[in-house]
N, C-alpha and C positions, 0 to 999 in steps of 0.2 A: 453531434453535440447535444448535450442535455438541454432541452427546452423547458419552459415553465409548464407547458401542457404535458409533456412526458413526465416531468417531475411530479406533478399532481397525480398522474396515473400510477406512478411507482411508489409514492410515499406510504400508502397503507400496506401495499404488498411488502415493502421493505420492513415495516414494523412487524408484520405477521411472520415473515420468514426469519427475522432475527430471533424471535422467541422459539420458533420451531427448531432452529439449528444451533441455538446457543452461541450466536455471534458474540464476538468480543473476547472469547476465551480459546480461540483456535490457533494459538501459537505452537504449532507442532514442531517447528524447527528452533525451539527456544535456545538450546545450547549453542547452536551456530550463531544466532543473532547476538546472544550474550558475548560470545567470543569476539565478534566484530565491534560491538559497542565498547568493550574494554580495550580493544586494539586501537580504535579510531579516537575514542574519548571526545565525542562531538560536543561543541558548545551549544549548538541549536539543532534540534531534531524536529522534523515534521512527520506526524503519523497520519497518513491518508486512509480514511475509512476507520476513524478512531472508535466508533461505536460509543461505549461508555468509558473510554479512556483508560481501560485496564492496562494496555501495553505501555502507555506513558508512565503510569505508576510503577510498573515492573522495571522499566528501564531506569527510572530514578533510584530504585533500590540497588541496581547494579552499579550505577555511576551517578552520584548525587549532583555533580557540577553541571549537568545538562539542563538546558531550558527546553521544555517540550511544548509543542503546539499540536493540537489534534483537530482535524477537519472531518466533516461528514456532511452528507446532504440532508440528513434527518436528525432531529434531536431525539435521542432515546431517553434513558433515565437521567443521564448526565449530559450537560450541555458541552458541545465541542468548543474549541477556541473560536472557530468560525464555521458557520453553516454555508458551505459552498461546494461547488463541483471541482474535482481535480482537473477538469478540462479548462478551467480559468481560475488559477490560484491568485489570491489577493495579497501576494507577497512580492517584494522587489527582487530583482535579479541577484543571483549569487548570495542568497541570504542564509541558507541552511548548510550545515556540515554533513547531515545524514537525513535520509528520507526512508521511511518504512511504508510498505504497501502490503499488508498482511491480509490475505483472503479477500482482496478488494478489486484488483485489476479486472477480473472476469465480470464484475458488476458495472463497470464504467462503460457507458455507451460508446464513446469515442476514446478508447484507451490509447490510441496513437497520439492524439492531441494531449491527453493527460501525461504521457511519457515526455513529450516535448516541453510541457509546462514544468514537470519535475526537473528536467535538464536545465531549464531557465533559472529556477530558484535555487538550485544546488551551486555551492561555491566550487571553483576549480579544486580538484582533488577530493570533492565531497563524494559520499557513498550512497547508493540506492540499494535497499534490501527488499526483495520481492519474495513473498511466499504465496503459492497458489495451489489449487487442487490439480493433480495430474490429469492430463487429458484422457488417459486410458482408464480412469476410474469412473464408474457409471454415474456418480453424483456430479461429475463435471457437467454432464449434459442433462440428466434427468432429476437430479436431487434438489434443485433450487431454481424456481421459475424466474429469479432475478439475475441469473447468469446470462449475459449477452454474448460471451465468448468462451471458447474452450482453448486454453493456452497450452502451448508446447514449449518446453525450455529451449530447444534448438532454434525454433523460429522466433521466439521472443528475444533470444540473444542476437540473432541477425538484425532484427528490427532495432533494438537498442544500440547496436553498433552503428547503424545508419543514422540514428539520431545524434550520435556523438559520444555515447558511453563506451567505456572500455570494460570488457568482460574481466571479472576477477575470479569468481568461484561459483560452483553450483553443487547441489546435492539433492538426494531424495530421502524423505522420511515418511514411511507408511504411504498414504495416498496423496502426499504433498511433495512439492519440489520447492527449492529456494534457489535464488540466483543473486549474486552480489555484483554490482557494477560500480565503476568509478567514473566521475566526470573528469575528463582530461583537462590539461592546462589550456 
């Protein structure tokens, strides 16, 4: 779990790495996410690791009726809805219809805890959309010092099923993969 001590150690590193890698604009699987947003038409969407909230603005361009919330552990140029860790989300149970985790899960210290929290705040039949760097891409390990994990779509799917998610779809785009899960009834 992210402690205050670890948070203070990471804060400056996160700010530095975000500028170096252009965080906030890494929606490689854009057309897949757009297809899911237009299919689900969520009322409330949570973007975990929102950086400067670019994704929220993009999603509202696709589907205006959605209320978006963005969280991050650091305030970049634009303030998130909440500064908090995904390991302890400040939202009530069954609150969101859709959660996005774009290029963020590999940065979360206890990503299993975060996935459990996401499951808790998702409504039954709510969707989780994850995009991450492929584990066989060298930048997954060496490209960013704030990566705590190297994720593999198959093992991530197994883990999410254990937590209670249902697998829906996955795919690969360049050096990234995406997976869509649904919270069952």
